[in-house]
N, C-alpha and C positions, 0 to 999 in steps of 0.2 A: 504494500500500500504506500503510495507516495504522499508526501506531506504537502498540504495546501497552504500557501502563504496567505496570511490575513493582513488586511490593510486597515489602518485606523485614521480617522479624520476628526478634527475639532470643528464643531459647528459654532455659530455665534452664540446660540443658547447654551451650548455646552461650556464654552469659555466663561460665560456669565456665571453659570452654576459653579464652576471651579472657583471663581473669585469669591462667591458667596461663602463657600466652605473653606476658604483660605488655602487652596491647593494650586500650585503652579502647574502650567501645562507640562513642564519638564518633569515634575514629580509624578504626574499622572502617567506620562509616557514611560517613566522608569518602572512603574508598577506593571504596565502591560508587557514589559520585556524582562521582568525580574525572574531570577532563577527559582526563587521560592514564591510560588503563586498557586492559588486554587481557583479554578474556573467553574462556575455554575451556570448552566443554560436554563433560561426561564421562558422559553417560547410559549406562545399561546396558539393552540390549534384552531381556535375559532376565527381569529383574524389573521393568522399566519405571520404575526409579528414575531421576529426572533430577537430575543433580548438575552443578554448575558451579563453576569457580574464577575469581576475579577477581584479576588482578595489577594493582596501581595505584601511582602515585607521588602522594603527598600532601605537605602541608606538614610532616608528622611523619616522612616517610621513605617507604620502599618497603614495601608490604604485600601479602600474599596472603590473600584471604578465601575460605573454603570454604562453599558453599551447597548445600542440598538442597531440592528442590521440596516444598512443604508439602502435606499431605493435604487442606487446606481448599479451595483453589481453584487453577486454572491461573494461572501467573505470580505465585504467592505463594511466596516463598522464605524458608526458615529459615536463619539464619546459624548454622553449626555450629562454626566455628572461624576464627581469624585469627592470623597471625603475621607477623613481619618477614621479608622475602625474604632468602634466602641469596645470597652474592656471585655465584654462577653464574646464579641467577634474575634478579638485577639486570641482568647482562650480556645475558641472553636478552630480558628485557623491553625494554631500551633498543634492541636490534636490531629487535624486532618492532614496537614503538611508533613507531619511525622509518620503518617501511615496508620494512625490509630482510630 
């Protein structure tokens, strides 16, 4: 099975949401490419919207990045928001990332 490359884009609304939560675009990008990350798909079969959430540990801390599949192409994702993980999310992330 070959690996399909995914592309990420910042939308105007997404950049605004990052600013609201005090997350820089560079920090969000580092979460998407982090070695320690957990990805959860949250697609909705009713409207075929594909949504995913990336939980990651970066040099700047623990982040959650919310993505929606773009209308442009498959495997094209719009970054719609990002924020720092809450303490219970950090605990969950550590458990899942460790394989537990």
